N, C-alpha and C positions, 0 to 999 in steps of 0.2 A: 186213201185209195187202196182197195184190196188188190191181192195178187191176181185175182180173176178179172179185174177191170182192165180193159184195154189201155195201153200207155197212149199219152197224147203224142209223144215224139218217138222217132227211131233213135235219134241222137241229139244231144245238146252240147255245144261248145261253150264251156264256162271259162271266162276270161278272154273272150273273143276280141276285145278291143286292144289287147296287148300285141306285142310285136309278133310272137309266134302264133298266138290265137288268131290274129287277123289273116296271116298267111294260110293257116289251116282252113279257115272260113272261106277264103277266096278259092282255094282248091275244091272244096266241097261244092261251091256255087258253080264252078266251071266244069267239073269233071265227074262228079258223082251222078247217079240217076236222078232225073228230074222229078220223080214221084217220091223221093226221100222226104220224109217228115222230120224236119229238124228245126233247131232254134239256137239262138245265141243267148247267153246269160251273163249278167254281171251287175255291178251296183249302179252304173250310170246309164239311165235311159237315154239321155241326150247323146252320149258317145255312141250308143248302139244304133240309134236312129240315123245318125250321120253315117255310120258304117253301112247300114242297110242301103243308103243312097248310093254309096260307092259300089256295093255289090250288084245293085240293080243295073248300073251303067255297064258293068262287066258282062252280065248275062241277062238280056232283056226277056228271054223266053222262059225263064225260071220263076216259079212262085217264090216270093221272099220268105226267108225263115221267120219263125216266131220270135218274139222278144220276151225274155223272162227276167224280171228284176229279182236279184238274189244277192244277199250279203253272205258273210261267213257265219251267220248265226245258225246254230244247229236246226232250228225250226225251218228256216229258209232252205237249208241244204236238204233236209229230209223231204220237203215238198218237191224240190227240184228233182231229186233222185227218183221219187215215185212217179214223176211225170214221163220218164224216158226209159228206154231199154238200155241205153248206153250213154255215159257221160265222158266227154274229152275234157280234161282239166289242164289248163295252161297258166294257172295262177301260182306264181312263184315269188320268192323262194318257197319251195314246198315245205321245208321244215318249219317255217314260220306260219304258213297260212293254210296248208292243205291237209293236215291230219283229220280235221273234221269232215272234209270232203270225202276222203277214203272211208271214214267211219260210216258216213250216211249211205254210201253205195254199198258197202258190205252188209250193212244191216237191212237194206231194202231190196237186196238182190239185183242191183243195177250194175251192169258191166262198166269198167272204169279204165281209162287210159291216160298216161301222162308222159312227160319227157324229161323228168328230173335226172340228174346225175349225182344226186345227194345220197351216197351210200349209207351214212349213218341213219338218215331218216327212213330209207327203204328198209333197213334192218329193224327199225322200230315198228314199221307197219306190218312187217311179216310176223313179228312177235305178237302184236296186239290184234291183228285183224285177219290173219290167214285162215284160221279155223272158223271164224264168224262168217267170212265170205264164203268159204266152202259149204257151211251149213245152209246158207241162203242162195247157193248156186250163182254167186256173183264172181265173174272173172275180173280180177284186178291185175293190170299189167302196167307197172311203172317203167321208166327208162326205155320207152319205145320210140325214141327219136333218133337223131344222128348219134347220140350216145344213150343206149348201147346197142341199138338194133343191128347195125352192120356187123359188129364183132360177133354177136350171138347167132345171127343167121349164117354167117360164114362158117363158124364152127359146126353148127347143126348140119349144113349142107355137106361138109367134108366128112363128118362121122357117118352120116346116112349113106354117102357114096361108098365109103370103105366097107360098111356093113353089108350093103347091097352086092357090091362087086366081089368082095373077098370073104364074106362071112366072118369078119374079124372086127374086134374093137379097135379103138384108136389109142395109141400110146401118148401122142402129143400133138397139139395144134399150136403153131406159132404164127401169130398174125402181125402184120405191120401196117401202119399208115404209109402207104407208098408215095403218095403225092397229095398235097393239100394246099388250098388257098381259101381262106375264110376270114370273116370279121366277127368277133364275138358281139353279141348284143348286150345292152345295158343290164338286162336281166341276168344273163350268164355271169358277168363280172360281179354283179351285186351279190349273187348267190355264193360264189367262192368266198367273198369277204365276209358275208354274213355267217356262213358255216364256221369260219375260223372264230367268230365272236360267240357262236351258239354252243359249239361242241368242244369238249376237251380233246387234247391230243390222244388221250387213251381211248375215247369213244371213236374217234376218227380211225385210229389204228385197229381197233376191234372190228369195225365194219369192213375194213379192207384186208382183214386177216385171212389166212388160208381156209377156204371152204366155210366162211362165216355164215353165208346165206343159204347153203345147201341144206335140204331137208333131211339128209342122211350124211354121216361122216364121210369125208372124202378120202381118196387113197393118198398115201405118202409119196413124195416125189422119188422117182426111180433114178433120176439124174438131175443135175442143175448146171448152170453155167459156171465156168472157172472162177476162182477168187479174183482174177485180174478183170474179167468181165463184170463181175458184181461191183468191183471198186471203181472201175472207169466207166461203167455204164454202156459198154460197146461189146457187141458180138457179131459174128458173121455166120449167116445161115444160107446154105445152098438153095437157090431158087428165090430168095428174098434180098440178098445183098447184105450190106453193112447196116446194122441196126443200133439204135440207141434208146434211151428212156423216153417213154411217151407219157404226157401229162394225163391222158385219158385211160391209161392202162388199168389202174386200180378198180374203178367202177365197172369197167367192162369185164375184167377178170371175174369179179364177184357175180355178175349176171350169168356169165357162161358156167361158172361153177354151180350156180343154182339150177340151171338148165340140166346139167349133168345129173343132179339128184332127182329132178322132177321126171325125167324120162326113165320110168321103170327102175328107180333107185340106182341109176348109173349103168344099167345093163346095156342100153343102146350105145352109149358112148364108150364104155369099156371100164373094166375094174382097175386099170392103171392109168387112166386118162389124166393128162395135165394140159393146161392152157396158159400161154404167155403172150404178151403183146408189147410191141415196140414201135418206133418210128424209123423209117428208112432215112439214111443220110449219105452224102456223097463219099465220105471217107471217115476214117477213125478219128482224125483230128477234129473234124466238125462234130462228130458224135460225142467225143469227150467233153468238148466245149459245151454242147447243149445239155449234157447230163449234169454237169457242175452248175450251169446257169439255173436249171430247174431246181436243183438242190439248194442253191443260195436263195432263190425266190421263195421257195417253200419255208426255208428257215426265217427269212426276213418277215414273212406274213404272220409268224408266231406273235410278233410284237404289235400291240394295238396302235401305236402311232403310225406305223407303216401302213396298216390297214386303213386308218383314217385318211392318210395322205392319198392312198390309192383311190379311194372313193371320190376324191375331188376331181379325178381325171377320167371318171367313168361316164359313159352314156347314162341317162336317167333310165331306171327300170321301165320296160315297155317301149323303149326306143332302140333303134339300131341303124346300120348303114342303109342308105337309100338303094332302090332297086337297080339303078345303073351300075352301082359299085358291085352289088351282090351277083349281078348277072354273069360276071366273069369268075365267079368262084367255082371250085371243084373239089372232089374228094375221091381218091382212089385207094382202096385197100386190098392187100394181098394176104393170102394165108396158105400155109403148107401143113398138111397132116401126115403123120407117120403111123402106119398100121402097127398094131401090137402083135408082132410076130418075131420069132427068133431069127438069128443070122446077122451077118455083118451089114447087109444092105436090105433093110425091110422096105417094102413098097410104100410109095407116098402119093398123095393127091394134092392138087393145087386148086385154089379158088380165087377169084378176082371180082371186085365190086367197084363200079365207078358211077359217079353222078356229076353232071356238068350243070352248074347253075347254083343259085343260093342254097346254102346249107340249111338255112332256117326254113326255106321252102321245102327242102327234103324232109325235114322234121314234120312239117305240116302234111306232107304227102304220106309219111309213115303212119301218122295218127289217123288220117282219113281212111287209108286203105286197110289198116288193121281193124277199124271199126267196121268196115264193109265185110270183112271175113267173119267177125263175131255176129253181125246181123244176118248174114246169108247162109252160113254153114252150120245147119242145126246139128248134124252128126258130130262135128268137131266140138261144138258148144257142149253137147251132152257128154262126150268123152272127157273133156277137160273138167267139167262139172263146176268148178269154182276154186277160189283161193287166190293167193298172191302168186302170180305166174310170171313168165318171161316171154319176150318177143318170139323166141324159138319154138314155144309151145304152139304157136299158130302155124308152124310148119311150112310145107310146100305151098299150100294155098296162098299164104302171105307173100312168099317170095314170088310166085307167079303174078300176083296183082301188082307187086312193085315193079316187076319187069315190064308189065303192060303199061305202067305209069312213067316208064322212061329210065328206070335203074338198069344199068348193065350189070349182069350177074352171071357168072359161069363157073363151073366146077368140073374137074376132069382128073382122071388118073395120070400120073406122070410116068414117063418112060423109065424102065428099070435102069438102075445105076450101074 
């Protein structure tokens, strides 16, 4: 199929019969424009036909999506990528299965979205396919689900506000998971265990190293928490409360640092920008306990027998909690940004994000709404041009669409201290 030949579809959901893929497909079927040309893709036609019956019952007024049978064979993936303007990929663990999917999209000029949190794999994809994707004008955005879109969008919104209101860069953004109730799916837990099997500690450490994914060298830290905070994992931040170690901090920090470098080589965010992320706790005692519990769990997973045992108690990949359970989930994130200005009391800004409902549904919404930004905003697509990018590069149009989809999102300057 030549570049001049019209695409068959606007978007394809690859892996649509999995837990996250199904939720994304349901949202597309109920909430996106009825004239959208889309399809589901996977290996099992039987499973996809059964899912089509379920989607038809949800929305009887919509034409059913197409069905594309495709394996992870490069020939199948190239054919799939040539048929669509954009591909949503929910086939994980990504480090095991999705490298050829990224390659096919990068080489064929097809936009691509996924929801991995696998930082070592993302770094691999940047090294291998950023320039290829850029040459073919393919916008590739991994990690655009519940991890790491909230962190990246909060940081972007804060630095944009400070730049607009004060004409200054931002010295630091500190974010926290303020409140959370959620249930991991089988795919999420399987991915964590598989990564420990697949990557060395050195590779995992490198991908989470300071500014490892930034396209330009990052600034050196101007300040850091005290040695007591680093040892015990607890710090107190005005406006955020008592904070401790967050299990999702490392991949989110890497994404925000890449966004810093992608926006005019760091000039929008500022030449001394730093980003850190934590989890809010009731008090220091709870925070210290959580910090050491996470450290112990991480240490235990180094040993393969522990990982083998953990797999026995996991949901099967593609499975997760039922809708009645996930209906009561929620996520609330807060962030505080400090302007890069001299003085004892630099000005600050505050941002808040909240979602009530299934966190995996939120991931499906992120995927679908990001797809609509890329499909509809031609000026943005031309400006981005292509390459391995981040959720924040979709900017305010993405935030606005998410707000319209039910995500609470606000950002404001804080009163002078």
